C-alpha positions as CSV (number, residue, x, y, z in Angstrom):
1,M,-6.5,57.7,-91.8
2,N,-7.8,57.1,-87.8
3,S,-11.0,55.5,-87.8
4,L,-11.6,55.9,-83.9
5,K,-15.1,57.9,-83.6
6,I,-15.6,59.7,-80.2
7,S,-19.3,60.5,-79.4
8,C,-19.6,63.7,-78.0
9,V,-22.4,66.3,-76.4
10,A,-21.7,69.9,-76.6
11,V,-23.5,71.7,-73.5
12,D,-23.4,75.7,-73.1
13,D,-26.8,77.8,-72.0
14,E,-25.7,80.7,-74.6
15,P,-26.7,79.4,-78.0
16,M,-24.3,81.4,-80.0
17,A,-21.5,79.7,-78.2
18,L,-23.3,76.1,-78.5
19,N,-23.7,76.8,-82.3
20,L,-20.3,77.7,-82.5
21,V,-18.8,74.4,-80.7
22,E,-21.5,72.2,-82.9
23,S,-20.0,73.4,-86.4
24,Y,-16.6,72.9,-84.9
25,I,-17.4,69.5,-84.2
26,E,-19.3,69.2,-87.4
27,K,-15.8,69.5,-89.4
28,T,-13.4,67.2,-86.9
29,P,-13.8,64.0,-88.8
30,F,-13.2,61.9,-85.7
31,L,-15.9,63.8,-83.6
32,E,-19.4,62.5,-83.6
33,L,-21.9,65.2,-82.2
34,K,-24.9,62.9,-80.6
35,T,-26.6,65.9,-79.3
36,K,-26.4,69.4,-77.7
37,C,-27.7,70.4,-74.7
38,S,-28.7,74.3,-72.8
39,S,-27.7,73.4,-69.2
40,A,-25.7,70.4,-67.0
41,I,-29.3,69.1,-66.5
42,E,-30.4,68.6,-70.0
43,A,-27.1,67.0,-70.6
44,M,-27.5,64.5,-67.6
45,Q,-30.8,63.3,-68.4
46,Y,-29.4,62.4,-72.2
47,I,-26.3,61.0,-70.8
48,N,-27.8,58.9,-68.3
49,E,-29.9,56.7,-71.3
50,H,-27.0,57.6,-74.0
51,P,-23.2,57.5,-73.2
52,V,-21.1,59.2,-74.8
53,D,-17.3,59.7,-74.9
54,L,-16.8,63.3,-74.6
55,L,-18.4,66.7,-73.3
56,F,-18.0,70.0,-74.6
57,L,-19.0,72.0,-71.4
58,D,-19.8,75.5,-70.4
59,I,-18.5,76.0,-66.9
60,Q,-20.7,78.9,-65.7
61,M,-24.4,77.8,-66.1
62,P,-27.4,78.2,-63.8
63,D,-28.6,75.3,-61.3
64,L,-25.9,73.1,-62.0
65,T,-22.4,74.4,-62.9
66,G,-20.3,72.5,-65.2
67,I,-17.5,71.7,-62.7
68,E,-20.4,70.0,-60.2
69,F,-21.5,68.0,-63.5
70,S,-18.1,67.1,-64.4
71,K,-17.7,65.1,-60.9
72,M,-21.1,63.4,-61.4
73,L,-19.8,61.5,-64.8
74,P,-18.8,58.0,-65.6
75,K,-14.9,57.5,-65.2
76,N,-14.1,57.3,-68.9
77,T,-16.5,60.0,-69.6
78,R,-13.9,63.1,-70.3
79,V,-14.3,66.9,-70.5
80,I,-13.3,69.4,-72.3
81,F,-14.1,72.8,-70.4
82,T,-15.3,75.9,-72.4
83,T,-15.5,79.2,-70.3
84,A,-15.0,82.9,-70.6
85,F,-13.7,82.8,-67.0
86,D,-10.0,82.0,-66.7
87,H,-10.1,81.2,-62.8
88,Y,-11.6,78.5,-63.5
89,A,-8.5,76.9,-64.8
90,L,-7.1,75.4,-61.2
91,D,-11.2,74.0,-61.1
92,G,-10.4,72.4,-64.2
93,F,-7.3,70.7,-63.1
94,K,-8.8,69.4,-60.3
95,V,-11.5,67.0,-62.0
96,D,-8.9,66.1,-64.6
97,A,-10.3,67.5,-67.5
98,I,-8.7,67.1,-71.0
99,D,-8.2,70.7,-71.7
100,Y,-9.5,74.1,-71.1
101,L,-10.5,76.2,-73.5
102,L,-10.9,79.9,-72.8
103,K,-13.6,82.4,-74.9
104,P,-13.1,83.1,-77.6
105,F,-11.5,80.5,-78.9
106,D,-10.9,79.7,-82.8
107,Y,-10.9,76.3,-84.8
108,A,-7.3,75.9,-84.1
109,E,-7.6,75.9,-80.5
110,F,-10.2,73.8,-80.6
111,L,-8.9,70.9,-82.7
112,T,-6.1,71.2,-80.4
113,A,-8.3,70.3,-77.2
114,A,-9.8,67.6,-79.4
115,N,-6.7,65.8,-80.3
116,K,-5.7,65.6,-76.6
117,A,-8.7,63.8,-76.2
118,L,-8.1,61.5,-79.5
119,K,-4.5,60.4,-78.4
120,W,-6.1,59.8,-74.6
121,F,-9.2,57.4,-76.3
122,E,-6.6,55.9,-78.8
123,L,-4.5,55.2,-75.2
124,L,-8.2,53.7,-73.6
125,N,-8.7,51.5,-76.8
126,G,-4.9,50.2,-76.9
127,K,-4.2,52.0,-80.2
128,T,-1.4,54.0,-79.1
129,K,2.2,53.2,-76.8
130,Q,1.8,53.1,-73.1
131,P,2.9,56.7,-71.9
132,E,5.4,55.8,-69.7
133,I,7.4,54.4,-72.6
134,V,7.0,57.0,-74.7
135,S,7.6,59.7,-71.8
136,K,11.0,58.4,-71.1
137,E,12.5,58.9,-75.1
138,K,10.9,62.7,-74.8
139,E,13.3,65.8,-74.7
140,F,10.7,67.7,-73.7
141,L,7.2,67.7,-71.7
142,F,3.7,69.6,-72.0
143,V,2.7,70.5,-68.2
144,K,-0.7,73.0,-67.5
145,S,0.2,76.3,-66.1
146,E,-3.1,78.4,-65.6
147,Y,-5.0,77.5,-68.5
148,K,-2.6,77.1,-71.2
149,Q,-0.4,74.0,-72.1
150,L,3.3,75.0,-71.8
151,R,6.3,72.9,-73.6
152,I,9.2,72.8,-71.3
153,K,12.6,70.8,-72.2
154,L,13.9,68.9,-70.1
155,A,17.4,70.1,-70.3
156,D,16.5,73.7,-69.1
157,V,15.3,72.4,-66.0
158,L,17.4,73.2,-63.0
159,Y,14.9,71.3,-60.6
160,F,11.2,70.6,-59.7
161,E,10.1,72.0,-56.3
162,G,7.0,70.5,-54.7
163,L,4.5,72.6,-52.5
164,K,1.6,70.1,-51.3
165,D,-0.3,69.8,-54.4
166,Y,1.6,72.1,-56.5
167,I,5.0,72.0,-58.3
168,K,7.6,74.8,-59.4
169,I,9.6,74.3,-62.4
170,W,12.9,76.2,-62.0
171,L,14.3,76.8,-65.5
172,K,17.7,78.2,-66.5
173,D,17.7,81.7,-67.1
174,E,14.4,82.1,-65.9
175,P,13.8,84.5,-62.5
176,K,10.2,82.9,-61.9
177,P,9.5,79.2,-61.9
178,I,6.7,77.8,-63.4
179,L,3.7,76.8,-61.3
180,T,1.6,73.3,-61.9
181,L,-1.1,71.7,-60.5
182,M,0.6,68.1,-59.9
183,S,2.2,65.8,-57.2
184,L,5.9,65.3,-57.0
185,K,5.5,61.5,-57.3
186,S,3.3,61.5,-60.1
187,L,6.2,63.6,-62.2
188,E,8.8,61.1,-60.8
189,Q,7.3,58.6,-62.9
190,E,7.4,60.5,-65.7
191,L,10.9,61.7,-65.9
192,P,13.6,59.6,-67.3
193,E,16.1,57.9,-64.7
194,T,19.3,58.9,-66.1
195,Q,18.6,62.7,-65.9
196,F,16.9,63.4,-62.9
197,M,16.6,62.4,-59.1
198,R,14.5,63.1,-56.5
199,V,16.8,63.4,-53.5
200,H,14.4,65.0,-50.9
201,R,10.7,65.1,-50.2
202,S,10.2,68.2,-51.7
203,F,13.1,68.5,-54.6
204,I,14.0,66.1,-57.6
205,V,16.9,68.0,-59.4
206,S,18.4,67.4,-63.1
207,L,21.4,65.8,-62.5
208,N,23.2,67.3,-65.8
209,N,22.7,71.0,-64.1
210,I,24.5,70.1,-60.5
211,D,27.3,72.6,-60.1
212,V,28.7,71.9,-56.6
213,I,28.3,68.8,-53.9
214,E,29.2,69.9,-50.8
215,R,28.4,66.9,-48.1
216,S,24.8,66.5,-47.8
217,Q,24.0,69.4,-50.0
218,I,23.8,69.9,-53.6
219,I,24.2,73.1,-55.1
220,I,22.4,74.4,-58.5
221,N,22.2,77.9,-59.8
222,K,23.4,79.2,-56.1
223,Q,20.3,77.3,-54.5
224,R,21.3,74.7,-51.7
225,I,19.2,71.4,-51.8
226,T,19.7,69.4,-49.1
227,V,19.8,65.2,-49.6
228,S,17.8,63.9,-47.4
229,E,19.0,60.4,-45.7
230,Q,15.9,58.5,-47.4
231,Y,17.4,59.1,-50.9
232,K,21.1,59.7,-49.6
233,T,21.9,55.9,-50.6
234,K,21.1,56.0,-54.4
235,F,22.4,59.5,-55.0
236,L,25.8,58.5,-53.4
237,E,25.7,55.3,-56.1
238,F,25.0,58.2,-58.8
239,I,28.5,60.1,-57.6
240,N,30.5,57.1,-57.1
241,N,29.4,55.9,-60.7
242,N,30.6,59.6,-61.8
243,S,33.3,60.4,-60.0
244,L,37.1,59.8,-61.1
245,N,39.1,57.6,-58.7
246,L,42.5,59.4,-58.9
């Protein structure tokens, strides 16, 4: 049984919503409710004197919003947002929230979010392996899109396309990409090097799904992707190591 206890505070200006979160926390063995607050100002006063690990935090509140409050928290105090408005999801990603619960949510959804927090604190306390080691062995990744966590099979990925702070994930047999808030550089560190390679400032390609290589261009599912000079040497090594010398 996991002995780690996560201290937490519930913050919501709606009494019914606050009581619901309180009841969910109390039935979750690894969560320890320290207090509940009806405003971010009240929560701030409490946390200044009694630091906690995790906040279940409503976003739309008077005086100080949950988003604004989350930017003032200590580094290792994490947040799970609870809100009735899905258009706040992008703001939640920007402040690195652990999860985003869209009201009305049930206990199963709450527990899924709480377990993500548990994994984060286990890692922080050295109770789990480093994520780099785990991720290299995985056949899939979870990515945030809108307010959901989507399971992406790496074998289905054709290529990743970077757009400023966003990434388009192009999949087999899917006409539209999945859009997620993440940098291409961060993603590159999580992908297995035997399956994926960065070939351009804006593209990481699936090596297993390349159809044709034509001069300095890769063709994947009819999409042409140029291999830029910066990445050409490494890509040529891949071609040479996987070519028949007849």
